[in-house]
N, C-alpha and C positions, 0 to 999 in steps of 0.2 A: 504492501499501500504505499500510497504519498504521504508525507508527513512533513510539517515545517516546524523546525525545532531550534530552541536555543542553545547552543553548544556549551558555552561559556559565560559567566557573568559579563555583561555589556556588550557580548558578541551580536552578530547578525542573525537576523532569521533566515536560515538555511534548507532549503528543499531537500530532504533526503527519501530513501527508500527503506521501509521498515517491514518486517514480518507481521502479518495480522495478528493481533494477539487473540488469544483464546480468554474468554471470562472465567476465572476459578469460580468454585462453589459461592453461591450468594451475590453474585456479579453479573451484569448484563453487558452486551457488546450493542454499540448503537452504529449503524452505518451512519456516518453524518451527511447531512444534506446541506446544511449551512451552520455557520458558526460567527457570531459576532465577534467584534473587535473592540475592546474594551479598554480604558484609561487602566485599569488595575492590572492589565496583561504587562504592563511595564515594571509591576513588582517582580516578575519573573525577568524579565529581560535585564534589570539593572540591580537584581539580587538586592532588593530592599528588606525582606523579610528575613530573618534566621533558620537556619536550618535548611535550605533550599539545596536541592541536588541536580547536577546537568551530566547530560542534556537532557531537556525537558520540552513539551510540546505545549505552547500556551492554550490559552482559548476555553472559557467558561459560560459561553451564550450557545451551547451547542443542540442543534435540532436536527431530527432525522429519523430512522426507523429502527426499532430492535432488531438485531439481525442474528443474536445467539443468546441463549442464558445459560448460565451455571449451574450447577447442582442445586437443589433445593429452593429455587428460587419460585414464588408464587406471586399472583396478582399481574403478573405481565404475560404478554405472547408475544412469540415472533412475528414479524410483519407489521407490528403496533407502531404507531407515529409517536415519537416520545423524545424528550431532551433530557436536559441537565444544564443546572446552573452553578451559581457560587458554592451552593450547599452540595458537597460530595460524599456525604456519609457523616455520620457520628458513632461515637464508641459505645453507646449504650449503657456504660458504668459510670462516668463521671458525675458529680451532683448535678449540672446542669441537666443532662440528660436523664437521669433518674427523677426530676422534676418534670420531665416533658419539655424542656426549651431546648430543642435539638439543635437549632441555629447556632447557640449560645457553647455548644461541646467544647470541652477544653482540648480533644483531640482531633477534632474536625478534618476533615479531608476537603481540599480545594480543588476541581479540575483545572488544570494549566498552570496550578502554585504548588501543590505538594505532591501532585501526580500528573501525568500526560493528561492532555486537554484535547479541544476541539478541532486545532489546525493540522487535520488530518483527515483520511478516508473513514476510520474507524477509532472507534474509542471504547475503553472498558471503564465502567464505574459500578459502584455497588448499587444493587437493584434498589435499596432504600432510597437512593438520590435520583432515579428516573422519574420525571414527570411526565404524565400520559397527555398528548396533545388532543386537543378538540376537534373533531370532524369538520372539515372544512378551513382549517388554519394552515398555511402552507410552511413549511419550515424557514423560509427567509424572511418570513415575518415573525415566526416564533422566537427566533434566536434573540433579540435585543429584551424582549418580554422576559427573560428567563434572569435578567440582572437589573437592567433600569428599571422594567416593567413591574417587577416583582416588588423592587425597593421602593419604588413611589406607590404604587398600590397598597402594599402592606402597610406601610407606613401611614398612609391615611385611613385605612378601613380600623387601623389601632390607635388613630390619634385621639379618640375621644370624640370629636367633632361630628354634629349631628346635621341632617339636611337642613340647609337653609342657612347654616352657619357660615360665616365669613371666613374664607379659607385662601391665605395667599400662597403662591407658587412663585420663589425667588428664583430668578435664572429660567431663561428660555432655551436651552441646550439639550443635550443628549437625555438627560434626566429630566428636565424642567417641562418639556414639550409633552412628553408622557404624563407628567403630574399633573398638567392642567386639562388633558383629556379625562383622567381618572377622576380628577377632583370635580368636574362639570358634570361628569355622568352619574357619580355618586349624589348629586343633588346639593352640592355646596354652592355658596354665594363666591363664586371663584375670581380671585384677582392674580393678574399676572403682572409680576415687577421684573424690569430689565433696563439695562442702560439704553439710552436712545429710542427714538420711537420707530425703529425700521421693523422691529418684532412686533408693533403692534397689531397691524393687520391679520399677520398670522395667527398671535394668541387669541384674537377674537374669533378667529375661525375654527380655533380647536376647542373653544367654548367658554372662553374668559368672559365674563361680563363687566370686568374694569380692568384698566390698564394703568401702571404707574411707572413713568418715566423716571428712573432712580438718578439720573445725572441732571434733568431739569427740576425735579420736585424732591421733597424731602418725604421717604417712602414712610416714616413714621406718622407725620402728620396726616399724610393723604389716607393710610389706614384708620388713624382714629376719626377723621372725617366722615369715613364709609361706617363707623361704628366700633373699630377696634376688631382685629383678627382674633377668632378662637384658635387658628393654627396658622403659622406660617411654616411652609417646607422649604428647607433651604437647601437648592441642588447647586449651589455656585461653589467655588473652590476660594472664596475670600472672606476672611475673617472680618474685615473692614465692612463689608456688604452684609455680613450676617449681623453684625452689631448696630448697624443704622436702622433694621427693622424692628429690635426689641422693642421700642418706645410706641410701634404701632399694633402690640399685642393687646385686646382688652382683658378685663379682670380674670384672672385665671386662664389667662392665655399660653399658647405652648409654641416654641419655636423648635422645631425638628430638625437636626443637622444630618444632611445625606452627602453633601460634598465635603471633601476630606482637605480643608483649607491649610496651606502651608504658612500664613502668617497669624500672630496672634489675634485674639478676639477680645480686646478691652471691654469689660462690662461694669456698668455702675451697680454694684452688687444691692444696694440699698432698694432699686427700683423694682428687683424680684420680690421684695419682702412686700411692699404696699400693695402691689399689682398681683402677688400669690401667683408670678409668672414660674414658667418651667423651660430649662433648656436641657434637650435630651438628644439622643442619636438613635438612628435605627439601623439593623443590619441585614437586610434580605430577609429570607425566610427558607423554610424545610421545602422539601419538592410537593408537599401538598398544597402548601401556598403558591408554588410556581403553578400548579394546576389550577386553583382558583383564580390565578391572575390570568392565564389564557383564556379560561372561561369567560372571565368577565368581559375581558377585552374583545373576544369573538361576539359575544351576544350584544355589546354595546357599541361596536365599531369603533374601538381605540385602535389605532395603527401607530406603529413606529414609522417615522420618517427616516429611510435610510438610503445609502450609496451603496451598492455592489462591486465586489471584485471577486475573479476567481482566484482560486486558491494558491495558485502558480504566482499572482502577485501580492502576495502576502505581505511582504516587507514595504512595498507602495502603501498597502492599505493601512499598515501599523502607523506608518509615517503621516499619512493622510488625518487618522485619528489623532495622533499626538499634535498635529499642528492647530488642533482646534477648528479648522475650518470647514469640516463636514457638515453637512447638514442632513439628518442629526446622528445616526449612527452609521458605522461601516460594519459590513456585513461580508464575510467570505463566502462563496459558493463553490461547491465540489463538482458541478457536473461540467 
């Protein structure tokens, strides 16, 4: 089979030929049809997490068809449309697992990070990590839903906001353009916040009722003018931008951080007390959450806006994603 691997930390993405792997007991093999290219793939390429081993194949937005099953696998069938995301299986014995919080497993596997991922014709994953795709959802559309999609959908549905509440989506990019769609279709009074006016028309077409230009307007003042946000989903990678919206939260409001900001986010802590405000993060979800994400997206017309590249151009696709110029997700296709 073809695979694109990182041979050494900081090394290039290289196309190689590998043997098709056989799934061991409890694992499944997926014939990959499409795999999203995510900024988190840089963790592998640049060796930014401890304990990584090389060579390794990146990719954790995997969509395709179950091709083979290891011994003892139940609940899956060969030929079934399925994929796998950031959640690549859990240990079942650490404290978070024993409490049912699988995504917080202390010994979790991550495709394309701790084991080979989806920049390849085939990938093997623990069967518990396989997410079944709903009928009619194409693999090239499903891939980004298994990372950007699940992260925005799962954080919103667990945010505590109710239909009709004011919910802001900060940043209209790879995560944010999905966040706006999910928020609108969940019945929230959706506000898109982004720099400049160039994304206003897009944001409104995706379902935003309001648009705030964070360059020309004070986002906190504008959110308060609208009544104060119950939730702001921060998809940007700027601590300064996140800090600027905290004053726009209503009483009991919540800032949910999805973007991994590299700069500090100075916060006037006293503001949290009087407004009973919360700042929290959200880390994706387990395979059943991926299934819920894809099903909701399919039922409600949520679609990722993608740019497609063949597997042979994986290095070019990765550079395009890292440049920030893609609108909005980059996806490798295997055909």
